[in-house]
C-alpha positions as CSV (number, residue, x, y, z in Angstrom):
1,Q,126.4,107.9,172.2
2,D,124.5,110.3,170.1
3,S,127.1,109.6,167.1
4,C,126.3,105.6,167.8
5,K,122.7,106.3,167.8
6,D,122.8,108.1,164.1
7,I,125.4,105.6,162.9
8,C,122.7,102.8,164.0
9,A,119.9,104.9,162.3
10,A,121.9,105.3,159.2
11,M,122.5,101.7,159.0
12,S,118.8,100.7,159.2
13,L,117.9,103.2,156.4
14,P,116.8,101.2,153.3
15,K,119.1,101.5,150.3
16,A,118.0,103.8,147.3
17,V,119.8,104.9,144.0
18,L,119.0,107.9,141.8
19,V,120.1,106.2,138.5
20,N,120.5,109.7,136.7
21,A,120.1,112.6,139.3
22,G,121.8,115.1,136.5
23,R,118.7,114.8,134.6
24,L,116.8,116.3,137.5
25,D,119.5,118.3,139.6
26,F,121.6,119.8,136.3
27,D,121.9,123.0,138.2
28,S,122.8,121.7,141.5
29,G,119.9,123.6,143.0
30,L,117.9,120.9,144.6
31,D,117.8,119.9,148.2
32,F,118.2,116.3,148.8
33,S,118.4,116.5,152.7
34,K,115.0,114.9,153.0
35,M,115.5,112.3,151.0
36,S,118.9,111.2,152.7
37,S,117.2,111.5,155.9
38,V,114.6,108.5,154.9
39,V,117.1,106.6,152.5
40,E,120.8,105.5,152.5
41,L,121.0,107.4,149.1
42,T,123.3,106.8,146.4
43,R,123.5,108.9,143.3
44,F,124.7,108.7,139.6
45,E,124.7,111.8,137.5
46,D,124.6,110.6,133.8
47,D,121.6,108.8,132.0
48,A,122.4,105.2,132.1
49,S,122.1,102.5,129.2
50,P,120.3,99.3,130.2
51,E,123.6,97.8,131.1
52,Q,124.6,100.8,133.3
53,I,121.3,100.6,135.2
54,L,121.9,97.2,136.0
55,E,125.4,97.8,137.3
56,R,123.8,100.7,139.5
57,V,121.2,99.1,141.1
58,Q,123.2,96.1,142.6
59,G,122.5,95.7,146.4
60,Q,119.6,98.5,146.5
61,E,116.1,98.2,147.5
62,M,114.6,101.5,145.9
63,I,115.2,102.5,142.3
64,I,114.8,106.2,141.2
65,T,114.7,106.7,137.5
66,K,113.8,110.0,135.4
67,E,112.6,109.4,131.9
68,I,115.0,106.7,131.0
69,P,114.1,103.4,129.5
70,V,113.8,100.4,132.0
71,P,113.0,97.5,129.7
72,G,111.9,94.2,130.8
73,S,115.2,92.6,129.7
74,V,116.9,94.5,132.3
75,I,114.2,94.1,135.1
76,A,114.3,90.5,134.8
77,Q,118.0,90.5,135.8
78,F,117.6,93.3,138.8
79,P,118.8,91.6,142.1
80,D,116.1,90.1,144.4
81,S,117.0,93.2,146.6
82,V,115.0,95.6,144.5
83,K,111.6,96.3,145.8
84,L,110.4,99.4,144.2
85,I,111.1,101.4,141.0
86,Q,110.2,104.9,141.6
87,E,109.9,106.9,138.4
88,A,110.4,110.7,139.1
89,G,107.7,112.1,137.1
90,T,104.4,111.6,136.2
91,G,104.5,109.3,132.9
92,F,105.7,105.7,133.3
93,N,105.6,104.4,129.8
94,N,109.5,104.0,130.0
95,I,109.3,101.1,132.6
96,D,108.1,97.7,131.4
97,L,105.3,97.2,133.9
98,A,104.5,93.5,133.3
99,A,108.2,92.9,133.9
100,A,108.0,94.4,137.1
101,K,105.0,92.6,138.0
102,A,106.8,89.5,137.2
103,K,109.7,90.3,139.2
104,G,107.4,91.4,142.4
105,I,108.6,94.9,142.2
106,T,106.4,97.9,143.1
107,V,106.0,100.8,140.7
108,C,105.2,104.2,141.9
109,N,105.2,107.8,140.2
110,C,104.5,111.3,140.9
111,P,101.3,112.8,139.7
112,A,100.2,116.5,139.6
113,Y,103.9,117.8,140.6
114,S,104.1,119.9,137.5
115,S,100.5,120.9,136.8
116,D,101.0,124.5,137.4
117,A,104.2,124.8,135.7
118,V,103.2,123.1,132.4
119,A,99.7,124.8,132.3
120,Q,101.9,128.3,132.4
121,L,103.9,127.2,129.7
122,V,100.7,126.4,127.5
123,I,99.7,129.8,128.1
124,T,103.2,131.3,127.5
125,F,102.8,129.7,124.2
126,I,99.4,131.1,123.3
127,L,100.6,134.8,124.4
128,N,103.6,134.2,122.2
129,F,101.7,133.2,119.3
130,S,99.1,135.9,119.7
131,C,101.5,138.5,119.5
132,S,103.9,137.1,117.2
133,L,106.7,137.6,119.6
134,V,109.4,134.9,118.5
135,P,109.0,136.1,114.6
136,Q,109.4,139.9,115.8
137,M,112.6,138.8,117.8
138,R,113.9,136.5,115.0
139,M,113.5,139.9,112.6
140,L,115.3,142.2,115.0
141,S,118.2,139.5,115.4
142,Q,118.4,139.3,111.4
143,G,118.8,143.1,111.3
144,N,115.0,143.6,110.1
145,R,113.4,146.7,111.7
146,E,110.6,147.1,109.6
147,N,108.0,146.4,112.5
148,F,109.5,149.7,113.7
149,S,110.1,151.6,110.4
150,K,106.7,150.6,108.7
151,C,103.2,149.3,110.0
152,L,103.3,146.1,111.9
153,Q,104.7,143.3,109.8
154,V,103.2,140.2,111.6
155,P,99.8,138.8,113.2
156,H,98.8,140.5,116.4
157,F,95.3,139.4,118.0
158,E,93.4,139.6,121.1
159,L,92.7,136.4,123.1
160,G,89.4,137.2,124.2
161,G,86.6,135.4,122.6
162,K,89.2,133.0,120.9
163,T,88.5,129.1,121.4
164,I,91.1,127.0,122.8
165,G,90.3,123.3,122.7
166,L,92.0,120.8,125.1
167,I,92.3,117.1,124.2
168,G,91.6,115.3,127.3
169,G,91.3,118.5,129.2
170,S,89.8,117.1,132.1
171,G,92.6,116.2,134.1
172,G,94.8,118.2,136.7
173,I,96.8,120.0,133.8
174,G,94.0,120.8,131.5
175,S,91.7,122.1,134.3
176,K,94.5,124.4,135.3
177,V,94.9,125.6,131.6
178,A,91.3,126.1,131.3
179,A,91.2,128.4,134.1
180,L,94.0,130.5,133.1
181,A,92.3,130.6,129.5
182,E,88.9,131.6,130.9
183,A,90.5,134.4,133.1
184,M,91.6,136.0,129.7
185,G,88.2,135.8,128.1
186,M,88.6,132.6,126.0
187,K,86.3,130.0,125.2
188,V,87.1,126.5,126.6
189,I,86.0,123.2,125.1
190,I,87.5,119.6,125.8
191,T,87.3,115.9,124.8
192,S,86.4,113.7,127.6
193,R,85.5,110.3,128.2
194,S,83.0,111.2,130.8
195,P,80.3,113.8,130.3
196,K,81.2,117.3,130.9
197,P,79.2,120.5,130.2
198,N,81.9,121.8,127.7
199,A,82.8,118.5,126.1
200,V,82.6,118.2,122.5
201,P,83.5,115.5,120.0
202,L,87.3,115.2,118.8
203,E,86.3,116.4,115.4
204,E,84.1,119.6,116.5
205,L,87.0,120.6,118.8
206,L,89.5,120.5,116.0
207,R,87.5,122.4,113.4
208,T,86.5,125.1,115.9
209,S,89.3,125.7,117.8
210,D,92.1,128.7,117.6
211,F,94.5,126.8,119.7
212,V,94.5,123.0,120.2
213,S,96.3,121.8,123.4
214,L,97.1,118.0,124.2
215,H,96.6,116.9,127.5
216,C,95.5,113.4,127.1
217,P,97.8,110.3,128.3
218,L,100.2,108.4,125.9
219,N,98.6,105.1,125.0
220,D,97.7,102.9,122.2
221,E,94.7,104.7,121.7
222,T,96.2,108.0,121.7
223,R,99.5,107.3,119.9
224,G,99.5,109.8,116.8
225,I,96.1,111.1,117.8
226,I,97.4,114.1,115.9
227,N,98.4,113.3,112.3
228,K,97.6,114.4,108.8
229,T,94.0,113.7,109.0
230,T,93.4,115.5,112.4
231,L,95.7,118.1,111.5
232,G,93.5,118.8,108.2
233,M,90.6,119.5,110.2
234,M,92.1,122.2,112.1
235,K,91.5,126.0,110.8
236,P,94.4,127.4,108.8
237,T,94.6,130.2,111.6
238,A,94.9,127.6,114.4
239,F,98.1,126.7,116.5
240,L,98.8,123.2,117.8
241,I,100.3,122.9,121.3
242,N,101.9,119.8,122.8
243,T,103.2,119.9,126.2
244,G,102.2,116.3,127.2
245,R,104.0,113.3,125.1
246,G,105.8,113.7,121.7
247,P,104.2,110.3,120.3
248,L,100.9,111.8,120.6
249,V,101.8,113.6,117.3
250,K,102.8,112.1,114.1
251,E,106.0,114.3,113.8
252,D,106.8,113.8,110.1
253,E,102.8,114.5,109.2
254,L,102.9,117.5,111.3
255,I,106.0,118.8,109.6
256,E,104.7,118.5,106.2
257,V,101.5,120.4,107.1
258,L,103.5,123.1,108.8
259,K,105.9,123.5,105.5
260,A,102.6,124.0,103.4
261,G,101.1,126.5,106.0
262,Q,98.1,124.4,106.5
263,I,97.7,125.7,110.2
264,A,99.3,128.6,111.6
265,G,102.1,127.1,113.8
266,A,102.9,124.8,116.6
267,G,104.5,125.1,120.0
268,L,106.3,121.8,121.0
269,D,107.7,121.4,124.5
270,V,107.7,117.4,123.7
271,Q,108.8,115.6,120.6
272,E,108.7,112.0,119.1
273,V,112.6,111.6,120.0
274,E,114.2,113.9,122.7
275,P,116.1,115.7,121.8
276,P,115.4,115.6,118.0
277,A,118.1,114.4,115.7
278,D,120.6,117.0,114.5
279,G,118.9,117.5,110.9
280,S,115.2,117.7,112.1
281,P,113.2,120.1,110.4
282,L,112.0,121.1,113.8
283,Y,114.8,123.4,114.3
284,Q,114.3,125.2,111.2
285,L,110.5,125.8,110.7
286,E,109.8,129.5,111.5
287,N,106.0,128.6,112.4
288,I,107.3,126.5,115.4
289,I,108.3,127.3,119.0
290,L,110.5,124.5,120.1
291,T,111.6,124.0,123.7
292,P,113.4,121.1,125.2
293,H,110.8,119.5,127.5
294,I,111.1,122.5,130.0
295,G,107.5,122.2,131.3
296,W,108.7,120.4,134.5
297,K,112.1,121.9,134.8
298,R,111.3,124.9,136.7
299,L,113.2,124.9,140.2
300,E,110.3,125.0,142.2
301,T,108.5,122.5,140.3
302,R,111.7,120.0,140.5
303,Q,111.8,120.5,144.2
304,R,108.2,119.4,144.7
305,L,109.2,116.5,142.6
306,M,112.0,115.5,145.0
307,D,109.7,116.1,147.9
308,I,106.9,113.8,146.4
309,V,109.7,111.1,145.6
310,T,110.9,111.4,149.3
311,A,107.2,111.0,150.6
312,N,106.8,108.0,148.4
313,L,110.0,106.1,149.5
314,E,109.1,106.9,153.2
315,A,105.7,105.5,152.7
316,F,106.9,102.4,151.1
317,A,109.7,101.9,153.6
318,K,106.9,102.0,156.4
319,G,104.7,99.6,154.4
320,N,102.0,101.9,153.2
321,P,103.0,102.7,149.3
322,A,101.7,105.6,148.0
323,N,101.2,106.7,144.3
324,V,101.1,103.0,143.2
325,V,100.9,102.3,139.5
326,P,98.5,99.5,138.6
327,L,100.4,96.7,137.0
328,P,98.9,94.7,134.2
């Protein structure tokens, strides 16, 4: 009788498909038992082309994606069974919202799941730059021990009294970066649409900051906000940090500026195209710290993300959707 109840319960669960689980569970370290208790879960490991997405969503009610394009041409062909697209992340610019609206499909995201992890990565970049840790390790890997046999050959400075400028810094991640920076004695300034005590105009932030970190959403207004002109406003000793969205930066113009030594360096966890093309100068420039979008990839962060996705799926199934993305 109990087994019959279990079977009946499973049969009544809404069907959900995790379209590209491998991007989330690349180390097989995540626990999906909670999710499997609220939906009948099907998972595919590899990233999907638009055509493969269409194949994978057949007969499904809830679609879970992670950072893969879901174009309008595909959404328009979704079966009528699809009621929800759940982006397993904060950003949703990979989903055609207008097409979802036309199809009557709800879109949900997962805000704030990675705020601590991304803020810690920003500080990691800052700490590395302040003591030239990467150049020191590069010298050793090349057999150069002059930092040991001579006086220190690389820049090395304290962070107390230095200024960090957070573009769009009043949100969740920016606020956590601010708190960590202030704990190290740094001065924090931000740009903000609403009045804030430490808000300044963008040009002032760029001209006075020792570190400039990007925390604004990607939209038509912010796309390419960091370009040759704005980089030209920065101090030659300043560093750029981008853990937000790659297209906030005009990458070819940043590369020119870095090659010319017009700013001290850049820490890039996100790029315009991920991964960068094989021949990209980003891999070669010595004044860049380049990471493969790792801000959200800590195990605890990814498990928190899956728990929020599960809560969103359960809420939607009960008719009370949470974290709904406004559709145009």
